[in-house]
N, C-alpha and C positions, 0 to 999 in steps of 0.2 A: 160289865163295867166294874172296876175296882174302886172302892171307897175306903176310908180309914175310920176306925172307931176312935172317938175323941179321947177317952180315958186311957186306954191301953196302947193306942197307936197301931193296933193290929189291922192288917188289910183284910177286907171282906169283899167277896164277889157278890154283886147284886144279881139275883136270879130273875127278877121281874122289873125291868126298866120302866114299863108302863106304870106300875105301882109307885115307883120312885118319883116319876114326874107328875103323877096325879095328886093335886093338892088335897083331895078328899081322903086320901089314904094316910094314916098316921104311922104305919109300920110297913116295912118291906122284907121280903124273904131274902136272906143272905147266907153265904157259906164262908166261914172263917178260913183264912188262908195260912194259918199257922201249922207247922209240922209237915211231914211228908205225905201222910195219908189224908185223903179227902174227908172233910168233916161233914157231919149231918147238917142239913139246912136249919136255920133258926130265924126268928122274926126279930128285927131290930127297929126301934123307933127312929124316925128320921132325925130327931133332935140330937141323937148321939153319933151321927155320921157327918163326916167332912170329906172333902176331896183330899187325895194324898198330899197335896201341896199345903194343906192346913186351911184352905179357904172354905167358908161355910157353903152349904147348899143354897141355891137361889130361893128367895122368899116365895116366888110363884110356884115352887114345887112343894112348899110346906103349908101355905096359907091360902085357902080358897078365896078369901076376901082381901087379897093383897092390893087390889085396885081401889078399895074403899078408903076414904080419907080417915085419918086417925084423929 
């Protein structure tokens, strides 16, 4: 799955989709898609990632207490 880093606009490939959708995980392993050579995996916080369309990640992927009233 490809997502986009908010600050730079760089595309990143999510290497563990289960970690991405797990609200208990704060970071996910990704591989930056810049350049022609495959980059080494890095860990990115979910708060710096968005969909390529610019839409934020769903709250249920980021907050384990998303059902609790605020």
